[in-house]
KEDO-243606 format. One line per 2 residues: their letters; for each residue x negated, y negated, z of C-alpha. Coordinates in steps of 0.5 Angstrom, whole numbers, padded with zeros to 4 digits. Each point is the difference from the previous one (the first is absolute). Layout:
REM residues N
A	X:Y:Z ~ ... .
END
This chain:
REM residues 361
XX	0003:-0014:0039 ~ 0000:0000:-0008 .
XX	0004:-0004:-0005 ~ 0003:0003:-0005 .
XX	0006:-0001:-0005 ~ 0006:0005:0001 .
XX	0007:0001:-0003 ~ 0006:0002:0005 .
XX	-0001:0007:-0002 ~ -0008:0000:0002 .
XX	0000:-0004:0006 ~ 0001:0003:0007 .
XX	0004:-0001:0006 ~ -0005:-0004:0004 .
XX	-0004:-0003:-0005 ~ 0000:-0008:0001 .
XX	0002:-0005:-0005 ~ -0006:-0004:-0002 .
XX	0003:-0005:-0005 ~ 0007:-0003:0001 .
XX	0005:0004:-0005 ~ 0005:-0004:-0003 .
XX	0006:0002:-0005 ~ 0002:-0002:-0007 .
XX	0003:-0007:0002 ~ -0006:-0002:0004 .
XX	0003:0002:0007 ~ -0005:0003:0006 .
XX	0003:0007:0001 ~ -0006:0002:0004 .
XX	-0005:-0004:0004 ~ -0008:0001:0000 .
XX	-0002:0005:0006 ~ 0007:0003:0000 .
XX	-0001:0008:0002 ~ 0004:0004:-0005 .
XX	0005:0004:0003 ~ 0006:0004:-0003 .
XX	0005:-0005:-0001 ~ -0005:-0005:-0003 .
XX	-0002:0006:-0005 ~ 0007:0001:-0002 .
XX	0001:-0007:-0001 ~ -0006:-0001:-0005 .
XX	0002:0006:-0004 ~ 0008:-0003:-0001 .
XX	-0003:-0007:-0001 ~ -0004:0003:-0006 .
XX	-0007:-0003:0003 ~ -0005:0003:-0004 .
XX	-0007:-0001:0003 ~ -0003:-0004:0006 .
XX	-0006:0000:0004 ~ -0001:0004:0007 .
XX	-0005:0001:0005 ~ -0001:0007:0002 .
XX	-0004:0003:0005 ~ -0007:0003:-0003 .
XX	0000:0007:0002 ~ -0006:0005:-0001 .
XX	0001:0004:-0006 ~ 0001:0008:0001 .
XX	0003:0006:-0003 ~ 0006:0001:0004 .
XX	-0002:0008:0000 ~ 0000:0001:-0007 .
XX	-0007:0002:-0001 ~ -0006:-0001:0005 .
XX	-0004:-0002:-0006 ~ 0003:-0006:-0001 .
XX	-0002:-0003:0007 ~ -0007:0001:-0003 .
XX	0002:-0003:-0006 ~ 0003:-0006:0003 .
XX	-0006:-0002:0004 ~ -0005:0001:-0006 .
XX	0005:-0005:-0004 ~ 0000:-0005:0005 .
XX	-0008:0001:0001 ~ -0001:-0001:-0008 .
XX	0004:-0006:0001 ~ -0004:-0003:0005 .
XX	-0006:0002:-0005 ~ 0003:-0003:-0006 .
XX	0001:-0007:0004 ~ -0007:0000:0002 .
XX	-0002:0001:-0007 ~ 0004:-0005:-0003 .
XX	-0001:-0005:0005 ~ -0007:0000:-0001 .
XX	0000:0000:-0008 ~ 0004:-0006:0001 .
XX	-0006:-0003:0004 ~ -0005:0002:-0005 .
XX	-0002:0006:0004 ~ -0001:0007:-0003 .
XX	-0002:0003:0007 ~ 0005:0005:0000 .
XX	0002:0001:-0007 ~ -0003:0008:0000 .
XX	0006:0001:0005 ~ 0004:0000:-0007 .
XX	-0002:0007:-0001 ~ 0002:0002:0007 .
XX	0007:-0002:-0002 ~ 0001:0002:-0007 .
XX	-0003:0007:0003 ~ 0006:0000:0005 .
XX	0005:-0002:-0005 ~ -0002:0005:-0005 .
XX	0000:0006:0005 ~ 0007:-0002:0003 .
XX	0004:-0001:-0007 ~ -0002:0007:-0001 .
XX	0002:0004:0006 ~ 0005:-0005:0004 .
XX	0007:0002:-0002 ~ 0003:-0006:0004 .
XX	-0004:-0005:-0004 ~ 0005:-0004:-0004 .
XX	0005:0000:0005 ~ -0005:-0003:0005 .
XX	-0002:-0005:-0005 ~ 0007:-0003:-0001 .
XX	0001:0000:0008 ~ -0006:-0004:0003 .
XX	0001:-0007:-0003 ~ -0002:-0005:0005 .
XX	0001:-0007:-0001 ~ -0006:-0003:0004 .
XX	-0005:0005:-0003 ~ 0003:0000:-0007 .
XX	-0006:-0002:-0005 ~ -0005:0006:0003 .
XX	0006:0005:0001 ~ 0002:-0002:-0007 .
XX	-0007:0001:-0003 ~ -0001:0007:0003 .
XX	0007:0002:-0002 ~ -0002:-0002:-0007 .
XX	-0006:0004:0000 ~ 0004:0006:0002 .
XX	0005:-0001:-0005 ~ -0005:-0001:-0005 .
XX	-0003:0007:0002 ~ 0006:0004:0000 .
XX	0001:-0003:-0008 ~ -0007:0003:-0001 .
XX	0002:0006:0003 ~ 0006:0001:-0004 .
XX	-0004:-0002:-0006 ~ -0006:0005:0001 .
XX	-0005:-0005:0000 ~ -0007:0002:0003 .
XX	-0002:-0001:0008 ~ -0005:-0005:-0003 .
XX	0005:-0004:-0004 ~ 0005:0000:0006 .
XX	-0004:-0002:0005 ~ -0002:-0006:-0005 .
XX	0007:-0002:-0001 ~ 0001:0001:0008 .
XX	-0005:-0005:0001 ~ 0003:-0005:-0005 .
XX	0007:0001:0004 ~ -0004:-0002:0006 .
XX	-0003:-0006:-0002 ~ 0005:-0003:-0005 .
XX	0003:-0005:0004 ~ -0006:-0003:0004 .
XX	0000:-0006:-0004 ~ 0006:-0002:0004 .
XX	-0004:-0001:0006 ~ -0002:-0007:-0004 .
XX	0007:-0002:-0001 ~ 0003:-0004:0006 .
XX	0005:0004:0004 ~ 0006:-0005:0000 .
XX	0000:0001:-0007 ~ -0001:0008:0000 .
XX	0006:0000:0005 ~ 0005:-0006:-0003 .
XX	0007:0002:0001 ~ 0002:-0004:-0006 .
XX	-0001:0001:-0007 ~ -0007:-0003:-0002 .
XX	0000:-0005:-0005 ~ -0005:0001:-0007 .
XX	-0006:-0004:0004 ~ 0001:0005:0006 .
XX	0000:0006:-0005 ~ -0006:-0002:-0003 .
XX	-0004:0000:0007 ~ 0003:0007:0002 .
XX	-0002:0002:-0007 ~ -0007:-0002:0001 .
XX	-0001:0006:0005 ~ -0002:0005:-0005 .
XX	-0006:-0004:-0003 ~ -0002:-0002:0008 .
XX	0000:0007:0001 ~ -0004:0002:-0006 .
XX	-0005:-0005:0002 ~ -0001:0002:0007 .
XX	-0002:0007:-0003 ~ -0003:-0001:-0006 .
XX	-0007:-0001:0002 ~ 0000:0007:0004 .
XX	-0005:0004:-0004 ~ 0002:0007:0003 .
XX	0008:-0001:-0002 ~ 0002:0003:-0006 .
XX	0002:-0005:-0005 ~ 0007:0003:-0001 .
XX	0002:-0002:0007 ~ -0002:-0007:-0001 .
XX	0004:0000:-0007 ~ 0006:0003:0004 .
XX	0000:-0005:0005 ~ -0001:-0006:-0005 .
XX	0006:0003:-0005 ~ 0005:0003:0005 .
XX	0005:-0005:-0002 ~ -0001:0001:-0007 .
XX	0006:0004:-0004 ~ 0001:0004:-0006 .
XX	0003:-0005:-0004 ~ -0004:-0006:0002 .
XX	0004:-0003:0005 ~ -0004:0000:0006 .
XX	-0006:-0004:0002 ~ -0006:-0002:0000 .
XX	-0002:0001:-0007 ~ 0007:0002:-0003 .
XX	-0003:0007:-0002 ~ 0004:0005:-0004 .
XX	0000:0008:0002 ~ -0006:0001:-0005 .
XX	-0005:-0004:0004 ~ 0002:0003:0007 .
XX	-0004:0005:0003 ~ 0003:0006:0004 .
XX	-0001:-0003:0007 ~ 0004:-0006:-0002 .
XX	0006:0004:-0003 ~ 0000:0005:0006 .
XX	-0001:-0006:0005 ~ 0005:-0004:-0003 .
XX	0006:0005:0001 ~ -0002:0002:0007 .
XX	0000:-0008:0002 ~ 0007:-0001:-0003 .
XX	0003:0006:0003 ~ -0003:-0002:0007 .
XX	0002:-0007:0000 ~ 0007:0002:-0002 .
XX	0001:0005:0006 ~ -0003:-0006:0005 .
XX	0003:-0005:0004 ~ -0002:-0007:-0003 .
XX	0001:-0007:0002 ~ 0005:-0001:-0005 .
XX	0004:0006:0000 ~ 0001:0007:0003 .
XX	-0003:0006:-0002 ~ 0003:0005:-0005 .
XX	0001:0007:0001 ~ -0004:0005:-0004 .
XX	0006:0001:-0005 ~ 0001:-0007:-0001 .
XX	-0007:-0001:-0001 ~ -0001:0005:-0005 .
XX	0006:-0002:-0004 ~ -0003:-0007:0000 .
XX	-0007:0003:-0002 ~ 0003:0004:-0006 .
XX	0005:-0006:-0002 ~ -0005:-0006:0000 .
XX	-0006:0004:-0001 ~ 0002:0003:-0007 .
XX	-0005:-0005:-0004 ~ -0004:-0002:0006 .
XX	-0003:0006:0002 ~ -0003:0006:-0003 .
XX	0006:0005:-0002 ~ -0004:0006:0001 .
XX	-0003:-0002:0007 ~ 0006:-0003:0002 .
XX	0005:0006:-0001 ~ -0006:0005:0003 .
XX	0001:-0004:0006 ~ 0008:-0001:0000 .
XX	0001:0007:-0001 ~ -0005:0003:0005 .
XX	0002:-0005:0006 ~ 0007:0001:-0001 .
XX	0001:0007:0002 ~ -0004:-0001:0007 .
XX	0007:-0003:0002 ~ 0004:0006:-0001 .
XX	0002:0002:0007 ~ -0001:-0007:0003 .
XX	0006:-0003:0004 ~ 0002:-0006:-0003 .
XX	0005:-0006:0002 ~ 0006:-0002:-0005 .
XX	0003:-0007:0000 ~ 0006:0003:0002 .
XX	-0004:0001:0007 ~ 0000:0008:-0001 .
XX	-0006:0004:0000 ~ -0001:0006:-0004 .
XX	-0006:0004:-0003 ~ -0003:0000:-0007 .
XX	0002:0007:-0002 ~ -0002:0000:-0008 .
XX	-0004:-0005:-0004 ~ 0004:0000:-0007 .
XX	-0005:-0001:-0006 ~ 0005:-0004:-0004 .
XX	0000:-0005:0006 ~ -0005:0001:0005 .
XX	0001:-0006:0004 ~ 0007:0002:0001 .
XX	0000:0006:0004 ~ 0005:0005:0002 .
XX	0001:0000:0008 ~ 0003:0004:0005 .
XX	0005:-0005:0004 ~ 0006:0001:0005 .
XX	-0001:0008:-0002 ~ 0001:-0002:-0008 .
XX	-0005:0000:-0006 ~ 0000:-0007:-0003 .
XX	-0003:-0002:-0006 ~ -0002:-0007:0000 .
XX	0000:0000:-0008 ~ 0007:0000:0000 .
XX	0001:-0004:0006 ~ -0001:-0007:-0002 .
XX	0002:-0003:0007 ~ -0005:0004:0004 .
XX	-0007:-0002:0001 ~ -0006:0002:0004 .
XX	-0002:-0006:0004 ~ -0005:0004:0005 .
XX	-0004:0006:0001 ~ 0001:0002:0007 .
XX	-0004:0004:0005 ~ 0002:0007:0000 .
XX	0000:0001:0007 ~ 0005:-0006:0001 .
XX	0004:0003:-0005 ~ 0000:0007:0003 .
XX	0004:-0002:0006 ~ 0006:-0002:-0004 .
XX	0001:0007:-0002 ~ 0000:-0002:-0008 .
XX	-0006:0004:-0002 ~ 0003:0003:-0006 .
X	0000:0007:-0002 .
END
């Protein structure tokens, strides 16, 4: 069983409630360990419950017949998670024995981002709360690789940036788990402890002679921002290398689309909207626009869940409002840029939606 944060629109019949659910008045409405049924699900929607923790049976990831090559990709992804986990745990113990395996992982990522048409959707779908740190690092490396591809960077530079993504959070192995997983808002002193992970990570790899200095600097500075609002040194854009600029965007996007202890995950549409709105002064505008404008079009044809409970299919991404697409729902075209009350609250597996007879034109 895995523990994840869900909403009434993303949980499934048969999921088990992991933490007591209370209404806005503090009254218990669903007790811990309750199995979600259709009646409970409808009540949660009607009461306006936004999100809650559930247990879900862990399932082997499979391609559901979409493409036979995906099965091989899933297996390789899991194997690379195990390899990365061993590398990071060894580095945490000052052991560099497996560091050369970074080349193997970066080769895997570089080859997949060039030929896997399902990669973007896959990365958004595979979040596992129990293995967050390592999946997040691998995903950041993947998103970073895609940015490099869209920017037409060389293979050598791309693999260099991939390695930065893989190692960017290694310093968190030095942070207490209870602090990393704290649900409540962190106080100023706790934030200072968390922020030390950037320096810890740099110190773990700074003496590795075979590692390019741009990787080491990228690990140290991945939380720096263009306007000087980041940490640890409050550097501005001119002081940041390409590794830092790219990995910081990939890091933020994957974090936004992941369940965290203190909030549920955002949809890709909401995450990109947040990135574009809040990132105007904090990220490199050119790189951010490259990422957003290329990534969003991977969701054309996707099945989405609306806050109305309806499902639809993304038909068109308008250039004037790319996070509010035109969708096909209930045999009609709906322009979300003109329907302020409707919002996308989830990306739905295509095979599960197809059974509902709502596949679009």
